C-alpha positions as CSV (number, residue, x, y, z in Angstrom):
1,M,-65.4,-68.5,24.0
2,S,-63.0,-68.2,21.0
3,N,-61.2,-71.0,19.3
4,I,-58.1,-70.4,21.5
5,S,-60.0,-71.4,24.6
6,K,-61.9,-74.3,22.9
7,T,-59.4,-76.0,20.7
8,L,-55.9,-75.0,21.8
9,N,-56.0,-75.9,25.5
10,C,-56.5,-72.2,26.5
11,H,-53.2,-71.0,25.0
12,L,-51.6,-70.1,21.7
13,L,-47.8,-70.2,21.2
14,L,-46.4,-67.3,19.2
15,D,-42.7,-68.0,18.3
16,N,-40.6,-65.1,17.2
17,F,-43.5,-62.8,17.9
18,I,-41.3,-59.6,18.1
19,K,-38.3,-59.3,15.8
20,N,-34.9,-57.7,16.2
21,D,-35.8,-54.0,15.7
22,L,-38.7,-54.0,18.1
23,L,-36.8,-56.3,20.5
24,N,-33.9,-53.8,20.5
25,R,-36.3,-50.9,21.3
26,V,-38.0,-52.9,24.0
27,N,-34.6,-53.5,25.7
28,S,-33.4,-50.0,25.2
29,N,-36.1,-48.6,27.4
30,F,-34.9,-50.4,30.5
31,L,-33.0,-47.7,32.4
32,N,-30.6,-47.7,35.3
33,D,-31.7,-48.8,38.8
34,D,-34.4,-51.0,37.3
35,K,-36.4,-48.0,36.0
36,I,-38.7,-48.2,33.0
37,N,-39.5,-45.5,30.5
38,Y,-43.3,-46.0,30.4
39,D,-43.9,-43.1,28.1
40,N,-42.0,-44.9,25.4
41,Y,-43.4,-48.3,26.4
42,D,-47.0,-47.1,25.8
43,K,-46.0,-46.7,22.2
44,I,-44.3,-50.1,22.1
45,I,-47.4,-51.8,23.5
46,A,-49.5,-50.2,20.8
47,E,-47.2,-51.7,18.2
48,I,-47.4,-55.1,19.9
49,L,-51.1,-55.0,19.9
50,Q,-51.1,-54.0,16.2
51,Q,-49.0,-57.2,15.5
52,L,-51.6,-59.2,17.4
53,K,-54.2,-57.7,15.2
54,T,-52.3,-58.8,12.1
55,K,-51.6,-62.2,13.4
56,L,-55.1,-63.1,14.7
57,N,-57.4,-60.7,12.7
58,W,-58.4,-59.1,16.0
59,D,-59.0,-55.5,16.8
60,P,-57.5,-55.8,20.3
61,I,-58.0,-53.5,23.3
62,A,-55.8,-54.0,26.4
63,T,-56.4,-52.7,29.9
64,K,-52.9,-52.7,31.4
65,Y,-49.4,-54.1,31.2
66,R,-46.4,-54.9,33.3
67,V,-42.7,-54.8,32.3
68,S,-40.4,-56.9,34.4
69,E,-36.7,-56.1,34.1
70,G,-35.8,-58.7,36.7
71,K,-32.4,-57.8,38.3
72,K,-33.8,-57.2,41.8
73,A,-36.5,-59.1,43.8
74,K,-38.9,-56.2,43.6
75,T,-38.7,-55.9,39.8
76,S,-38.4,-59.6,39.0
77,N,-41.4,-61.6,37.7
78,S,-39.9,-64.6,39.5
79,T,-41.1,-63.4,42.9
80,D,-44.8,-63.0,42.2
81,A,-45.5,-65.6,39.4
82,S,-44.0,-68.8,41.0
83,N,-47.3,-70.1,42.3
84,F,-50.1,-71.4,40.0
85,H,-52.6,-68.6,39.5
86,R,-55.2,-67.1,37.1
87,D,-54.7,-63.5,35.9
88,L,-58.5,-63.3,35.9
89,N,-60.4,-65.3,38.5
90,I,-64.0,-66.3,37.9
91,F,-66.8,-65.8,40.5
92,E,-69.0,-68.8,41.2
93,G,-71.9,-69.1,38.7
94,E,-70.1,-67.3,35.9
95,D,-68.6,-68.6,32.6
96,T,-65.2,-68.2,31.1
97,P,-64.8,-64.9,29.3
98,D,-63.1,-64.0,26.1
99,I,-60.3,-62.1,27.9
100,Y,-56.6,-62.8,27.3
101,T,-53.1,-62.2,28.6
102,L,-50.1,-61.9,26.3
103,I,-46.7,-62.7,27.7
104,I,-43.6,-61.7,25.7
105,Y,-40.2,-63.1,26.8
106,L,-37.1,-61.0,26.5
107,D,-34.6,-63.7,27.7
108,H,-34.7,-67.5,27.9
109,A,-37.4,-68.6,30.2
110,A,-39.9,-71.4,31.0
111,L,-43.6,-71.3,31.8
112,D,-45.9,-74.0,33.2
113,I,-49.4,-74.3,31.9
114,I,-52.3,-76.5,33.0
115,P,-54.1,-77.3,29.8
116,N,-57.8,-76.7,29.7
117,S,-57.8,-75.0,33.1
118,C,-59.6,-72.0,31.7
119,T,-62.7,-74.2,31.2
120,V,-62.2,-76.9,33.9
121,F,-62.6,-76.0,37.6
122,D,-62.3,-79.4,39.2
123,H,-58.9,-80.2,40.5
124,N,-59.4,-83.9,39.9
125,K,-60.2,-83.4,36.3
126,L,-57.3,-81.2,35.3
127,D,-54.6,-82.4,32.9
128,D,-50.9,-82.7,33.8
129,I,-48.7,-79.7,33.8
130,Q,-47.2,-78.7,30.5
131,T,-43.9,-76.8,30.4
132,F,-42.9,-74.5,27.5
133,N,-39.4,-73.0,26.9
134,F,-39.0,-69.6,25.3
135,K,-36.3,-67.6,23.7
136,P,-36.1,-63.8,23.4
137,G,-38.9,-62.5,21.2
138,D,-41.2,-65.5,21.8
139,A,-44.7,-65.0,23.2
140,I,-47.7,-66.9,24.5
141,L,-51.3,-65.8,24.4
142,I,-53.5,-67.4,27.1
143,N,-57.0,-67.1,28.2
144,A,-56.7,-64.9,31.3
145,S,-58.4,-67.6,33.4
146,T,-55.8,-70.2,32.6
147,L,-53.8,-71.7,35.5
148,H,-50.1,-70.9,34.9
149,R,-46.9,-70.2,36.7
150,G,-43.4,-69.0,35.9
151,N,-41.0,-72.1,36.1
152,F,-38.0,-70.8,37.9
153,E,-36.4,-74.2,38.7
154,T,-35.1,-74.8,35.1
155,K,-31.7,-74.3,33.5
156,Y,-32.7,-70.7,33.0
157,K,-32.8,-70.0,36.8
158,S,-29.8,-67.6,36.6
159,Q,-31.5,-65.4,33.9
160,S,-32.9,-62.0,34.8
161,R,-36.6,-63.0,34.0
162,K,-37.2,-60.1,31.6
163,C,-40.7,-60.1,30.1
164,I,-43.7,-58.0,29.1
165,Q,-47.2,-59.0,30.2
166,I,-50.2,-57.4,28.6
167,F,-53.4,-58.0,30.7
168,E,-57.1,-58.1,30.0
169,I,-56.9,-58.1,26.2
170,Y,-60.3,-58.1,24.5
171,K,-60.5,-59.3,20.9
172,N,-62.5,-56.2,19.8
173,R,-64.6,-53.4,21.1
174,E,-67.8,-55.6,21.2
175,D,-66.1,-57.9,23.7
176,Y,-64.7,-55.0,25.6
177,L,-68.2,-53.5,26.1
178,K,-69.5,-57.0,27.0
179,Y,-67.0,-57.9,29.6
180,S,-65.0,-54.9,31.0
181,N,-67.7,-53.6,33.4
182,K,-67.9,-57.1,34.9
183,V,-64.2,-57.2,36.0
184,L,-63.6,-56.1,39.6
185,T,-59.9,-55.0,40.1
186,L,-58.0,-55.2,43.4
187,P,-55.1,-52.6,43.2
188,G,-51.9,-54.0,44.7
189,G,-49.1,-52.5,46.8
190,G,-51.1,-52.0,50.0
191,N,-50.0,-55.1,51.8
192,K,-46.2,-55.1,52.4
193,Q,-46.3,-58.3,54.4
194,V,-47.9,-60.2,51.5
195,E,-45.5,-58.7,49.1
196,Y,-42.5,-59.7,51.3
197,I,-43.8,-63.3,51.6
198,S,-44.3,-63.5,47.8
199,Q,-40.7,-62.4,47.3
200,S,-39.3,-65.0,49.8
201,W,-41.1,-68.3,49.8
202,Y,-40.0,-69.5,46.3
203,N,-36.4,-69.6,47.4
204,I,-37.1,-72.4,49.9
205,P,-37.3,-75.7,47.8
206,L,-39.6,-77.7,50.1
207,L,-41.9,-74.8,50.7
208,N,-41.8,-73.9,47.1
209,K,-43.1,-77.4,46.1
210,Y,-45.8,-77.3,48.8
211,I,-47.1,-73.9,47.8
212,K,-47.2,-74.8,44.1
213,N,-49.2,-77.9,44.8
214,K,-51.5,-76.0,47.2
215,G,-52.0,-73.3,44.6
216,R,-52.9,-75.7,41.9
217,Q,-55.4,-77.4,44.2
218,I,-57.1,-74.3,45.6
219,F,-56.9,-71.8,42.8
220,T,-58.6,-74.3,40.4
221,N,-61.9,-73.4,42.0
222,K,-64.0,-70.4,41.2
223,V,-64.1,-67.6,43.7
224,R,-66.9,-67.3,46.2
225,K,-69.0,-64.4,45.0
226,N,-69.3,-61.4,47.3
227,R,-70.0,-58.7,44.7
228,A,-73.2,-59.2,42.8
229,K,-72.4,-56.6,40.1
230,Y,-69.2,-58.4,39.0
231,S,-68.3,-61.7,37.3
232,Y,-64.5,-61.7,37.3
233,L,-61.7,-60.7,39.7
234,S,-58.3,-59.2,38.8
235,T,-55.9,-59.1,41.8
236,E,-52.8,-57.4,40.4
237,S,-50.5,-59.6,42.4
238,Q,-50.1,-57.2,45.3
239,R,-47.9,-55.0,43.0
240,P,-48.1,-51.2,42.9
241,R,-49.1,-49.2,39.9
242,V,-47.0,-46.8,37.9
243,T,-47.4,-43.2,39.0
244,K,-45.0,-41.4,36.7
245,N,-43.6,-41.9,33.2
246,I,-40.2,-43.1,34.5
247,D,-41.0,-45.5,37.4
248,N,-40.0,-48.9,38.8
249,G,-40.2,-52.0,36.8
250,N,-42.8,-54.8,37.5
251,Y,-45.4,-52.2,38.3
252,Y,-48.8,-52.1,36.6
253,R,-49.3,-49.5,33.9
254,L,-52.9,-48.7,33.2
255,L,-54.0,-48.1,29.7
256,L,-57.7,-47.9,30.5
257,K,-59.7,-47.1,33.6
258,T,-60.4,-50.2,35.8
259,N,-63.3,-50.9,38.2
260,D,-61.3,-50.7,41.4
261,S,-62.7,-52.2,44.6
262,I,-63.8,-49.8,47.3
263,D,-62.7,-52.4,49.9
264,P,-59.6,-54.1,48.3
265,V,-58.4,-55.6,51.6
266,G,-61.7,-57.2,52.3
267,D,-62.1,-58.4,48.7
268,Y,-58.6,-59.8,48.7
269,N,-59.2,-61.6,51.9
270,N,-62.3,-63.2,50.4
271,F,-60.3,-64.3,47.4
272,I,-57.3,-65.6,49.4
273,K,-59.3,-67.2,52.3
274,P,-59.7,-70.7,50.9
275,F,-55.9,-70.8,50.2
276,S,-54.9,-69.5,53.6
277,D,-57.5,-71.6,55.4
278,S,-56.1,-74.7,53.7
279,I,-52.6,-73.9,54.7
280,R,-53.7,-73.2,58.3
281,N,-55.5,-76.5,58.5
282,D,-52.3,-78.3,57.2
283,V,-50.2,-76.5,59.9
284,I,-52.7,-77.5,62.6
285,L,-52.6,-81.1,61.4
286,V,-48.8,-81.2,61.4
287,I,-48.7,-79.7,64.9
288,C,-51.3,-82.3,66.1
289,I,-49.2,-85.2,64.6
290,I,-46.0,-83.9,66.2
291,I,-47.8,-83.6,69.6
292,F,-49.2,-87.1,69.2
293,L,-45.7,-88.5,68.3
294,I,-44.2,-86.7,71.3
295,I,-46.9,-88.1,73.7
296,L,-46.5,-91.6,72.1
297,Y,-42.7,-91.4,72.5
298,K,-42.9,-90.4,76.1
299,F,-45.5,-93.2,76.8
300,I,-43.3,-95.8,75.2
301,N,-40.2,-94.5,76.9
302,S,-42.0,-94.6,80.4
303,R,-43.2,-98.1,79.8
304,G,-39.7,-99.2,78.9
305,K,-38.3,-97.7,82.1
306,K,-41.0,-99.5,84.2
307,G,-40.1,-102.8,82.5
308,L,-36.5,-102.4,83.5
309,K,-37.5,-102.0,87.1
């Protein structure tokens, strides 16, 4: 792993990463009705990667990116980044790769990081949550296996959540050749029910807290391996991909070909099963407790009535 993973708790803060001229061009390519000019954005992403090269002495190669304009639920990063997650999940038996995510903020925002989580996969050994606040133009580079979530309960809650996320960044061509064929990708957009749930639950405070804690607990673990050829899993957050140069925001724009699953539903179910099973077990436990309390109440109530006789 690089020094970012080893010595900087899996992340690197990049204050004022993009300056006024580039920031203005970034914002000018948000069109009406939450549309994005992706043809222009491809050029902007190339400039951003060039800045990363200058800053870190890398020769970066990126696989895909996502631009979140944020005015509507379907184009807001707030609806699919509220739970703790890894952009790149690691299959059991595999080590943390040198693959990164760059997040660039276009308005005031906050991000929760669990330090060292790109190298620690035991829930009981993880550090406390660390929250970072950002202003327009700030960025953060994280190892793609770092547990993180958008913090949407802060004073910035009313903001539109505009940001750019560049995924699966390799430091150089050598790393790209080393890791890229080991990444299994699950294209999103095929499960409308999951998409709807992801756009709804974070608005319910008690459910929001429960899901966050559950996500931190379950997604700490590596993923059960069901594909021998691959070492890492990219799920694309159940979001569709861009299909034309002017398209909806918050979609995935591919820069390079990905190794797409031939059974994305089955692979996604394998990935999400520990999380859904844990929630199901909690629901069953709550139902059993409620039934027990009802039976106990009726028993006590009946004994009380017999005593009165």
